[in-house]
C-alpha positions in Angstrom: -12.0 -13.7 -6.7 -14.1 -11.4 -4.4 -13.9 -7.7 -4.9 -15.6 -5.0 -3.0 -16.0 -1.4 -4.1 -15.7 1.1 -1.3 -15.2 4.6 -0.6 -12.4 5.0 1.9 -11.6 8.1 4.1 -8.3 9.8 4.0 -5.7 8.9 6.5 -2.8 11.0 7.6 0.4 9.1 7.4 4.1 9.5 7.6 5.5 8.0 4.4 8.9 7.0 3.3 9.6 7.0 -0.5 11.4 4.1 -1.9 13.2 4.2 -5.3 14.3 0.9 -6.8 13.6 -2.7 -7.1 10.8 -4.0 -5.0 13.1 -6.7 -3.7 14.7 -4.0 -1.7 11.7 -2.8 0.0 12.4 -4.7 3.4 15.2 -2.3 4.2 12.8 0.7 3.7 10.2 -0.9 5.9 12.8 -1.4 8.6 13.9 2.3 8.4 10.3 3.4 8.7 9.6 1.1 11.6 12.8 2.2 13.4 11.8 5.8 13.2 8.2 4.9 14.4 9.4 3.1 17.4 12.0 5.8 18.3 9.3 8.4 18.0 6.6 6.3 19.8 4.4 6.3 16.7 3.5 2.7 16.4 -0.4 2.5 17.1 -1.8 -0.8 17.7 -4.6 -1.6 15.2 -3.4 0.8 12.6 -2.3 -0.9 9.3 0.9 -0.3 7.3 0.0 1.0 3.8 1.9 0.8 0.5 1.4 2.9 -2.5 2.6 1.5 -5.8 3.4 4.1 -8.5 4.7 1.7 -11.1 3.6 -1.6 -12.5 6.7 -3.8 -12.1 6.2 -5.1 -15.6 6.1 -1.6 -17.1 9.2 0.0 -15.7 12.8 -1.1 -15.0 13.4 -1.9 -11.3 15.6 1.0 -10.8 12.6 3.4 -11.8 10.0 1.8 -9.3 8.6 4.3 -6.9 6.8 3.0 -3.7 5.6 4.9 -0.5 5.5 3.0 2.8 3.0 4.7 5.0 2.1 4.6 8.7 -1.1 6.2 9.8 -0.5 8.7 12.6 -2.9 10.3 15.1 -1.1 13.7 15.2 1.3 15.6 12.9 4.9 14.5 12.9 7.4 17.5 12.9 11.0 17.4 11.9 10.9 14.2 9.7 14.1 12.8 8.6 15.3 13.0 4.9 13.1 11.0 2.6 10.1 11.1 5.0 7.0 13.1 4.4 3.4 13.5 5.8 0.7 12.7 3.3 -3.1 12.3 3.3 -3.5 8.7 2.0 -6.4 6.6 0.7 -9.2 9.0 0.1 -11.6 8.0 -2.7 -13.3 5.1 -4.4 -11.4 1.7 -4.5 -11.8 -1.9 -5.8 -10.6 -3.9 -2.9 -9.6 -7.6 -2.8 -8.3 -9.1 0.4 -5.3 -11.5 -0.4 -5.0 -14.4 2.0 -1.5 -15.8 2.2 2.1 -14.8 1.3 3.1 -11.4 -0.2 4.4 -13.4 -3.2 0.8 -13.8 -4.4 0.4 -10.0 -4.9 1.6 -9.7 -8.5 -0.8 -12.4 -9.7 -3.6 -11.1 -7.8 -3.1 -7.5 -9.0 -2.8 -8.9 -12.6 -6.1 -10.8 -12.2 -7.8 -7.6 -11.0 -6.6 -5.6 -13.8 -7.1 -8.2 -16.6 -10.3 -9.9 -15.5 -12.1 -8.0 -12.9 -11.7 -4.4 -14.0 -12.7 -4.8 -17.6 -16.0 -6.4 -16.7 -16.8 -4.3 -13.6 -18.3 -1.3 -15.2 -15.6 0.8 -13.4 -12.6 2.7 -14.7 -9.2 3.0 -13.1 -8.3 6.4 -11.7 -4.8 6.9 -13.3 -4.0 9.9 -11.0 -3.8 7.8 -7.9 -1.5 4.9 -7.1 -2.5 1.4 -6.4 -2.5 0.7 -2.6 -1.8 -2.2 -0.3 -3.2 -2.3 3.2 -1.2 -4.8 5.3 -3.7 -5.9 7.9 -1.1 -8.1 9.8 2.6 -8.7 9.6 5.1 -11.5 8.7 6.8 -10.8 12.0 3.5 -11.7 13.8 1.8 -14.4 11.8 3.0 -17.3 9.5 3.0 -16.4 5.8 -0.2 -18.5 5.3 -2.1 -16.3 7.6 -1.2 -13.0 6.2 -4.0 -10.7 5.0 -3.4 -7.8 2.7 -6.1 -5.6 1.0 -5.1 -5.0 -2.6 -6.7 -1.7 -3.8 -7.1 -0.3 -7.3 -8.2 3.4 -7.4 -11.3 4.0 -9.4 -12.9 7.0 -11.0 -16.0 8.4 -9.4 -19.0 7.9 -11.8 
């Protein structure tokens, strides 16, 4: 598993908080993208970002928290209920690019936490959520061609 360690800049994003099982995330993604289309906020080349606040194995599905975030180039006033503007992604990260279907994410994150992190010389920053950067989209490419950066927040040395 190839992992790179990088410092990423902050990105201003509009985010939608999802509470509940990860299996119900597609409806939240649709809601955020519907807002972005209506507000002309979809920017080509900017990835969708997900922030995972819970490990699916450590919390019951009804307690899962996840932010779906779209980078924006200008502030977005008058957001609908459940939406917020956040600065996302600043800091040091361990990043692995997952090639293939989203179903591979749990196993890849598990490998990062149980194999890579303990031997890396780095420590996880527990004050920041894990992050997924969706480089492309299942509506644009077949599942085998999906690319998603899986990011673990690291403490600065």
